[in-house]
C-alpha positions as CSV (number, residue, x, y, z in Angstrom):
1,X,68.2,79.4,97.2
2,X,70.2,77.2,98.1
3,X,71.2,74.2,95.9
4,X,73.6,70.9,97.1
5,X,76.9,73.1,96.0
6,X,76.2,75.8,94.5
7,X,73.0,78.7,94.7
8,X,70.6,79.9,92.6
9,X,68.5,83.8,91.9
10,X,65.3,85.2,90.4
11,X,64.7,87.9,89.9
12,X,62.3,89.6,87.9
13,X,60.5,92.3,86.5
14,X,63.2,94.6,88.4
15,X,62.9,97.7,86.9
16,X,66.5,100.0,86.6
17,X,67.5,102.2,88.8
18,X,70.4,102.5,91.1
19,X,69.6,101.1,94.0
20,X,68.9,97.6,92.1
21,X,71.7,98.0,90.1
22,X,73.3,96.8,93.7
23,X,71.2,94.9,95.0
24,X,71.5,92.1,91.8
25,X,75.8,93.4,92.5
26,X,75.1,91.5,96.3
27,X,73.0,88.7,94.5
28,X,75.9,88.5,92.3
29,X,78.8,88.3,94.4
30,X,76.0,85.8,97.0
31,X,75.3,83.0,93.7
32,X,79.0,83.3,93.4
33,X,79.7,82.7,97.4
34,X,81.5,85.4,97.3
35,X,80.0,87.9,99.4
36,X,83.3,88.6,101.5
37,X,85.2,89.5,98.4
38,X,82.6,92.6,97.6
39,X,84.2,94.7,100.1
40,X,87.3,94.0,98.8
41,X,86.6,97.7,96.7
42,X,83.3,99.0,97.2
43,X,81.5,102.3,98.2
44,X,79.5,102.8,100.7
45,X,77.0,105.4,97.9
46,X,75.3,104.1,95.6
47,X,74.9,106.4,93.1
48,X,79.3,106.2,92.6
49,X,81.0,102.9,92.0
50,X,85.1,102.6,92.3
51,X,86.7,100.0,89.3
52,X,90.3,98.7,90.2
53,X,93.2,98.1,87.7
54,X,95.6,96.2,90.0
55,X,98.4,96.1,87.8
56,X,98.3,99.5,86.7
57,X,98.2,100.4,90.8
58,X,95.1,102.4,90.8
59,X,91.5,102.9,90.8
60,X,88.9,104.9,89.6
61,X,85.5,106.5,91.9
62,X,83.0,107.3,89.2
63,X,80.1,109.5,90.5
64,X,77.2,108.3,87.6
65,X,74.7,111.1,88.2
66,X,73.2,114.1,87.5
67,X,74.9,115.8,91.5
68,X,77.3,116.1,93.7
69,X,78.6,113.3,95.6
70,X,80.2,112.3,98.7
71,X,81.3,108.3,99.0
72,X,83.4,106.6,101.5
73,X,86.0,104.0,99.3
74,X,86.0,100.6,101.1
75,X,88.9,98.1,100.9
76,X,88.7,94.5,102.6
77,X,86.2,95.9,104.7
78,X,87.9,99.0,106.0
79,X,87.2,102.8,104.9
80,X,90.1,104.0,103.6
81,X,88.7,107.5,102.7
82,X,86.1,110.0,101.6
83,X,85.7,111.4,98.5
84,X,83.6,115.1,97.5
85,X,82.6,114.0,93.9
86,X,81.3,116.4,90.7
87,X,78.1,115.8,88.9
88,X,79.4,113.0,87.1
89,X,82.6,113.1,88.3
90,X,85.4,110.4,88.6
91,X,89.0,109.9,90.7
92,X,91.6,108.6,90.0
93,X,93.7,107.3,92.6
94,X,97.0,104.7,93.3
95,X,96.7,101.3,95.3
């Protein structure tokens, strides 16, 4: 819901799943009125995630499943690369 100068999200009984973690992430960005920032560093496959360390000049893409995953890394709304990750694998890359 939108309120005077803010937003609120209420989720009850949301069971854990990879899809629901993505839903929760989207809700957090929306509640903070920062939807556009969600796609500054983003993986299009919900089974994968990206963590960025700008001070170190690198980022890591992580596969959170026991299966091989393909994902695209999106930076500032543009696809910058595609990766193929081993089960529970990760790749460190330079910015």
